[in-house]
C-alpha positions in Angstrom: 23.9 17.3 -3.1 26.1 16.7 0.2 24.5 15.0 3.1 24.8 18.1 5.3 22.9 20.0 2.6 20.0 17.3 2.8 20.1 17.7 6.7 20.1 21.6 6.6 17.0 21.5 4.1 15.3 19.0 6.4 16.0 21.1 9.4 14.8 24.3 7.7 11.4 22.4 7.0 11.0 21.7 10.5 11.7 25.4 11.3 8.9 26.5 9.2 6.5 23.9 10.7 7.3 25.4 14.2 6.9 28.8 12.9 3.4 27.8 11.4 2.2 26.1 14.7 3.5 28.8 17.1 -0.1 30.6 16.9 -2.1 27.3 17.5 -2.8 23.9 16.4 -3.4 23.1 12.8 -4.6 20.5 10.6 -1.9 18.8 8.3 -3.9 20.0 5.2 -3.4 23.7 6.5 0.2 23.3 7.3 0.9 21.7 3.9 -0.9 24.5 2.2 0.7 27.1 4.1 4.2 25.6 3.4 3.5 26.3 -0.3 1.4 29.4 0.0 3.6 31.4 2.5 7.1 29.6 2.9 8.2 29.3 -0.7 7.7 25.6 -1.2 6.6 24.3 -4.6 3.3 23.1 -5.3 5.0 19.7 -6.1 5.9 19.5 -2.3 5.7 15.7 -1.5 3.4 14.8 1.3 5.7 12.0 2.9 8.4 14.7 3.3 6.2 16.7 5.4 4.8 13.9 7.4 8.1 12.5 8.1 9.4 15.8 9.2 6.5 16.1 11.5 7.2 12.5 12.8 10.7 13.4 13.7 9.4 16.5 15.5 7.1 14.2 17.5 10.0 12.1 18.5 11.9 15.1 19.5 8.9 16.0 21.7 8.1 19.2 20.0 4.7 18.6 18.6 1.9 16.4 19.4 -0.3 14.7 16.8 -3.9 14.2 17.3 -6.5 12.2 15.3 -10.1 13.1 15.1 -12.4 10.1 15.1 -15.9 9.8 13.4 -17.5 11.1 16.6 -15.4 14.2 16.8 -13.1 13.0 19.6 -9.2 13.3 19.5 -6.8 10.4 20.2 -3.2 9.8 19.4 -3.0 8.4 15.9 -2.3 4.7 15.9 0.0 3.1 13.2 -3.2 2.2 11.1 -4.2 5.8 11.3 -0.8 6.9 10.1 -0.7 4.5 7.2 -4.3 5.5 6.2 -3.5 9.2 6.6 -0.6 8.9 4.4 -2.3 7.2 1.5 -5.4 9.7 1.9 -3.2 12.9 1.9 -1.1 11.8 -1.0 -4.4 11.3 -3.0 -5.9 14.5 -2.0 -3.5 17.3 -1.3 -1.4 17.4 -4.7 -4.7 17.9 -6.4 -6.5 20.3 -4.0 -7.0 24.1 -4.3 -6.0 26.2 -1.4 -9.8 26.9 -0.8 -10.2 23.1 -0.1 -7.5 22.7 2.4 -9.5 24.9 4.9 -11.7 21.6 5.7 -9.5 18.6 6.6 -11.9 15.8 6.7 -8.9 13.2 7.1 -8.5 14.7 10.6 -4.8 14.8 11.6 -3.9 17.7 13.6 -0.7 18.9 15.4 0.1 21.3 18.1 3.2 22.5 19.8 4.4 21.2 23.1 6.2 23.4 25.7 9.5 21.8 24.4 8.4 23.0 20.9 7.6 26.3 21.8 11.1 26.6 23.6 12.8 25.1 20.4 11.0 27.8 18.4 12.0 30.6 20.8 15.7 29.4 20.6 15.9 29.6 16.8 18.1 32.3 15.3 16.3 35.2 13.8 17.2 34.5 10.2 16.4 30.7 10.2 12.7 30.7 9.4 12.9 33.8 7.0 15.9 32.9 5.1 13.7 31.5 2.3 11.4 34.6 2.2 14.1 36.7 0.7 13.6 35.9 -2.8 11.2 35.7 -5.7 10.9 32.7 -8.1 9.3 32.3 -11.3 9.2 28.9 -13.4 8.6 29.7 -16.9 7.7 26.3 -18.2 7.0 27.4 -21.8 10.6 28.5 -22.1 12.0 26.0 -19.6 13.5 28.8 -17.4 13.9 29.5 -13.8 14.1 33.2 -12.7 15.0 34.3 -9.3 15.2 37.8 -8.0 16.9 38.3 -4.8 19.2 40.8 -2.8 22.2 39.1 -4.3 23.5 36.2 -6.4 24.4 34.0 -3.5 20.9 34.1 -1.9 19.6 33.5 -5.5 21.9 30.4 -5.8 20.6 29.2 -2.3 17.0 29.7 -3.3 17.8 27.5 -6.3 19.3 24.9 -4.3 16.2 24.7 -2.2 14.0 24.5 -5.2 15.8 21.9 -6.9 15.6 19.7 -3.6 11.9 19.7 -3.7 11.8 19.4 -7.6 14.0 16.5 -8.4 12.9 16.1 -11.9 14.5 19.5 -12.8 17.9 19.5 -14.2 19.8 23.0 -14.6 21.6 23.3 -18.0 25.3 23.9 -17.4 26.5 27.4 -18.3 22.9 28.7 -18.6 23.1 31.1 -15.7 22.6 34.9 -16.6 22.5 37.8 -14.1 20.9 41.2 -14.5 20.7 44.1 -12.0 17.3 45.1 -10.7 16.6 48.6 -9.1 13.9 47.3 -6.7 11.8 44.4 -5.7 8.9 43.9 -3.3 8.4 40.6 -2.0 5.0 39.0 -0.7 6.1 39.3 2.8 6.5 43.1 2.8 10.3 43.0 2.2 11.8 45.5 -0.2 15.1 44.9 -2.0 17.1 47.8 -3.5 19.6 47.1 -6.1 19.2 43.2 -6.4 19.7 40.9 -9.1 17.7 38.8 -11.5 19.4 35.5 -12.1 18.1 33.0 -14.7 18.7 29.4 -15.4 17.6 27.2 -18.3 16.6 23.5 -17.3 15.7 20.1 -18.6 13.1 17.7 -17.1 14.1 14.1 -16.3 12.4 11.9 -18.5 10.0 9.6 -17.0 
């Protein structure tokens, strides 16, 4: 994958985080769960990727990080806080159910700054929603990925996004198949007429 592809995917992650924070502050656990549940990210999403994206957003002045101490007071997280948070979230989040994410006892929160809100308001209309225009099913028993979308190009873009966050999956060359579909309803309410169903077989990288 080219360097500019990696940059675009990282920028898109930040767009989604801005979108999730626009309605108010959120714990890190809630943000992580929302990326998976509402933005199309896989349940194998790596915690350091999200924390690093938020750290870059802090450095840009778009978000402010707050740590809750044992007495319930907020303070700017120290380097030691961040180190402990990284370990704790890596141990917890990949194994947690969505219900568990409503209570973040580790205590790292984020809120938008005025600069972050201005950044969100300046985003192109399709930048945040671009990855909500498809539906992906991973059939692990047959090692097949099936993507339903408006057209083949969107399906390929969705696959590229998915593979970036699932580096152990390798697509089998020449395995792509395309079928027309009459209509498709997505979880965000979007309805697609005369779309496509595109399938690929894959192999997992040996451990």
